[in-house]
N, C-alpha and C positions, 0 to 999 in steps of 0.2 A: 492472401486468399489462396487456398489450394485450388489447382485446376481440375482435380479429380474429385467427384462427389463421394461422400461416405455412404455406405449401405447399412441399413438397419432392418429389423424384422419386429413388427409390433404384434403381440399376441391378441387374438380375439377370444371371446367367451366360449366359442365352440371348439377350441383347441388348435384352430388353424392360425396362420400368421400372414400379416399383410406386409409386403416388402415396400421399402421406400428408399429414396436417396436424398442426401442433404448437401447443399453447396452454398457458400457465400457467408456474408456477415451483415447483419442488420435486422430489421423487423422480420419476424417469421411469416413467410408467405407460402401457403400450400398451393401446388400446381397439380391439377388433375389432368393427365395427358388425354388427348382425344382418342376416341375409338378404342382399339386394342393396342395402340402404341404403348410400349413399355417405358419405364423411367430410364432404363439403360439406352434405349433407342434414341432418346432425345439428344444424346451426345454422339450418335453415329452418323448423323447428317450434318455437314459443316455449317449450313445456314441456321439450322435449329440449335446446334451446339453454341454458336455465337450468340444467339438470342438468350439461351439459358445462362451463359456466362455474363451477359449484359445485365440480366435480372439480378444475378448474384453480386453485382457491384453495389447494390443498395438494399438488398434483402437476403435473408437466409431462406433459400428456396427449398421446399420439401416436396419432391415429386412422388406421388403415391400410385402404386400399381394395384389395379383392381384384381379380385380373385381370378386365378387362372392365367394371369398375364405377368410376364417378367419375373420379378423376385417373389411374388405372392404364391401361396399355396393354391392348388387347383380348386375349381368349383366341384362340389360333390355331384354324384350322378343324379340327374333330374332336378338339380337346384337352379332356380332362375334368380339372378340378382334383382334386388329391389332398391328403390330410392332410399328407404330407411337403412338397409344394409350398407349401401355405399356411403351414406353420411356417417354411419357408425364406424366404418373402416377409417375414415378420416379422423374421427374422435379417438380411435384406438391409437393411431400414430401420434397424435398430439399428446395423449396421455403417456405414451411410451417415451416421448422426448421431454416430458415435464413442462409442456407449453400450455399456458392457461388460455391465451387468446391468440388468434392468427388471422392474417389477411387470407381470404380464399380467392383463388382464381382458377378458371377452367376455360377451355376452348370449345365452342360449338354447343351441340346439344348436351354434351357431358357436363355442362354447368348446372343441369337440373338438380343434381345431388347437392351442389353447393348452395343453391337457392333453398332447398329443403333444410339444410343445416343452419343457414342464416335465420330462417323463420323459427325452427324448433329449438335452437340453442344459441340465441343471440349473445348470451354471456360468454360464448367461446369464439365469437367472430368479431374481429377488429373492423374489417372492411370487406367488401365484395367486389371483385373484378370479373366482369362478364365479357369474354372475347368472342366476337362473331356468334352471338347467342340468339337463339329463338326459343321461346318458352314452350312451343308445341312443334315437334318435328314434322308431322305429316300434314299435307294439304287435306282439307275437309270442307264441308258445307259452311261451317262457321269460322274457318281459318284458311284463307287463300294464300298464306305466306309460307307454307311448308314445302317439302320436296315430294314430287310424285313418287308413288310407291314403286313404280317400275324401275326408276333410277336407283332407289335404295336397294331393291332386289338384285340388280346387276352388281352393285358394289359389294353386297353381302356375299354373293357367289364368289367374287374374285378374292375377297379376304379369306373366305373359308377354304377354298380349293382353287388356286390360281391356275389358269391356262389349261384346264382339263377339257380339251376339245373345243374351247371357245377362244375368240379373239380377246386378249387381255384388255381390260377396261383402262382407258387413258385417264387415270385419276388426276393427273396434274392439270388437265384442261378444265376440270371442275373445281379443284381445290386451289390451284395457283396458276391461272391463265398466263401470268407474266413469265412463268417458267414452263409453259406448255412444250411437250416434247423432250423435256429434260430427263434423260434415261436414268441418271443417278437418283433424282428425286423420285421417279416412278419406282425404281428398285427399292428405295428406302420405304416407300409406302407398302410395297408388297412384303418386304422382309421384316421391317420394324414393327408391323402390326400382326405378324404371323402367330397365330394360335391354332389349336385344333378346331375342326369344323363345329363341334358341339359347343365349345366355349364361344366361338365367334357368333354363332347363331343366338346363343343365350343372351349375350351382351347387346347385340344389335336389337333383337326383339324387345328386350327390357327397356332399352332407351326409347324406342319408338312409342312406347306406351306411357311415357312420362310427360304428362301435360301439367306444367306448373303455373299456368295462367292464374288460377285462383290464389296462388301464394304471393304473387307479386305485390299487391297492396299491403301485405302483412310484413314486408321487409322493413326493418327499422335501422339497420346498420348503414353507414355511408356506402353508396354503390356507384360504380362507374360502368358504362356500357361502351365498348369500342367496336366499331364495325366498318367494313369496307362498303362503299355505296354500290359497287358493282358485283358484290358477292352473289354468284349464281347458286351456290350450294345452300346457303342460309340467307335468304333475301333480307335486305336492310329494314324492310317494313316491320319485321319481327322485333328488331332491336329498338326501333322507334316506339313500338307499342309497349315494350318493356320499360323504356325510359319514362313514358307517360304514366305507367301504372305504379312504378316504385316511387314512393315519396322521396322527393329531393334528389333523385338520381341524376347523374351527369351523363350526357350522350356526346361521344366524340366520334365523328365520322371521318373516314379517310378516302380520298379520291383514288380508289384502287379496285381492281376486279378480284383480288385474291382473298380467299377465305382464310388461308393460313396467315398467322400474324408475323411469321419470320421471313417471308419470301419477298416482300415489297414494303417500302417505307418503314424499314425496321427501326431506325433511330427515332422517327416521329412517334411511333407506337411506344417504344421504350421510354421516351421522355414523358409521354402522357401518363404512363403507368407509374413511373418514378415520382412524378409530381403528386399524383394521387396518394401513393403509399406514404410519402413523407409529409403530406399536408395534415397538420393537426393531429398527428399520431400521438396517442397517450395524452390527449388534452385533459382527461380527468385526473391525471397524475400530476405531481409537482413539475414545474417547468424544467427542472434540472434532472428529471428521471426519465430514462429510456429503457425499454425492455429489449433484451438480446438473448439469443440462444448461445450459451457459453458452456465450456467445460471448467469446473471448479476443482482445484486441488488444495486439500488441507494437509499440512504437515504439523507434527507435534514432537517436541523433544521428549524422549522416554526418560522418566525418572528425574525430571528437571528439579523438582523440589529437593530431592535427596542430594543431587549434585550441588545445588546452591548452598545447602547447609554445610557441605564438606569442602567448599571452595571459598577462598578469600574473595572479597567483593571485586577487587580490581582484576583478579584473574577471571572471575565469572563474566565481568563486563567485556574483557578482551575475547573470551570464548564466544560470547553472543555476537560480537562484531564479526568474528570469523565465520560464524554460522550464517549471519545475514549476507555476507559477501558470497559465500558458497551458494546459498539459495538463489540469490539474484543472478549469479553467473549461469547456473544450470537452467533456470527458468527462461532466461533470455536466449540461451542456446537452443531451446526447443520452441522458440517463437511465442513465448508467453510473457506475462508481466505480473510482478508481485503487486497485489492489490492492497494487502494489509499485513503489517507486522503485529503478531498477537502476543508478543513478549517471549513465550517459549515455543512459538510456532508461526506459521505463515499461511496466508490465503493467496493463491495465484489463479489467474484466469488464462484460458487458452481457447483458441478457435476450434482445434481438433482434439478429440479424445486421445488419439495416439501420441500427440505431443505431450499432453499432461501425464500420461503413463510413462513415457520415456523420461521425462523430467523427474518424476517420482522415483523411478528405479535408479537413475543416476545419482540423485540426491541421497538415497538410502545407502548406496555404496560409499559415497563421499563422506557421509556422516559417520559411518562405521569406521572409516579410516581415522576420523578425528576423535573417535572414542565417545561420540555422542549420538547413539542410535535414535532414529526417528520412526514414527508410525505415520502412514499416509492414507488418505481416502480420496477417491475421484468419482465425480458424478457429472452428468450433463443435463442441463435443463434451462428453462427461461429464468433470467435474473433481471433485476432492475439496476441499471447503472445510474448512480447518483453522484455526479462529479467523479471523484476518484474512489468513491465507496461503492459497495454492491450489496444488494439485499434480495430476498425472495426465498421461496421454499427450497429451491435447488441448493442454495447456500447452506441451509440447515441440514439438508440431506448429506451433503459433502462432509460437514462437521461431524455428524453422527456416525458416518461410515468410518472416518478417520479414528474416532474414539474407540472403535471395536478392533482396530488392527493391533497386532502384536509388534514388539520391537523388530524393526527391519522389514516389516510387512507392508505391502501396498494392496489395499482392498478397493474394489470398484463395484458399482451397481451393474445389474444385468444390461441396462441400456448401453453402458460403456463397453461391457464385454462383447456385446453384439457388434458394436461399431468398430472395434479394433480387430475384428476377424480379418485375416489376410495381412496384418501388419507384422512387424518383427517381434510381437509380443504374444504370449499365450495366456489364457485365462482358465483357472481351475476352480471348480465349484467349491465355495466355502460355506454353503448351507444357507438356510433361512434364518433371518434375525429380525428382532424387533428394534426399531429405531426410536429412541426416546422422543415422545411428543408428536410422532408421526403415525398415521393410521396403517393398519395391515402389517404383514410380514414382508421382508425384503430379501430377495435372493442376492447374495454377495459373492464375489469372485476374487480369488487371489491371483495376482498377475506376476509374471516373470518374463525374462527374455526367452524367445523361442529357442528350442534346442537345435 
């Protein structure tokens, strides 16, 4: 597993893009960072980074930046985020990655959008993980389990414009009492969630208005609620209410005062999440089938029929043996595995798109040396692993992309092109194409080594 997350940008219908990061191997799990903390900031605080890497040992974690935060495009003037828009941003990321269903997770009030998504689009949600969650942020006549408005206002001021003539808020004493006074954690809160005042205010005010109590009984996906019993920021009573209202929900409480999930009892929390994610996953699929986010590489010998007709059988067999050996060697060198020999081509799987592209380019050069040019196609998406075999829409996309490549050419989909930005490879626009049997037009890119 790579220690560095991959970065991608999912297009929205309004022309803007939602940034996200991907790390790990396993069932796809969306993580919606709390407040205005960015996906990048999750790896800038050592304790939080350790938690993210622990999650990535059993899941492919996809951290999504809300508009105006981190890698995402900014909020438009006067635009206030809504729960529908936030849920739609997560769907845009899943679509961009080719993921049909995912586990959803979020921390604190920011779980509201995940609750909405689970209710309105249960076909896209595998499971729901609610960390330190309350369905209604503010204290009111019918809800005594929220946070007083004056505390929220003070935090809002600090996030929007820290230290301007005021004593900085000790955020650690609220969020992580076990780390109270930790200057590094305090600094991370201040800097990791830094956005412009208008963006901070828009997100905080929008979140405060999101009361999802009426949605809880409508949740039909498996749900777990994890909460610290001494949490001062989001009292545990809200989590208990949630567990009572969501049909079949599990409630796991931790004897801790910390609101943050990564500052205290980390392994206990991670073990509970891991057990939940792995229990009964894909129960509707065959027992031997598992879904994973993978990069697929298809290669195909160009003109193989003509070569076969012009070559003696024994020489053709020897040539195919040499091709197989070359493919296996280069795929392994780039941390992949050959999944299937297709006679005059191969299907290989990789964790990282950059590895698949590197293997494809190396193979193209090697095959040209052998006098047997290949075409290659690369796509990333969710696949079903069935023993040693693989299936799913992403596999069909990869095959169709490969079929459009010319001799010696490596074509990739836009998602792959986005994810290899900053790698040793460059992607050049190859235009819009129809892929046989697949809806819509697909923007493909021609890849080569960076100059």
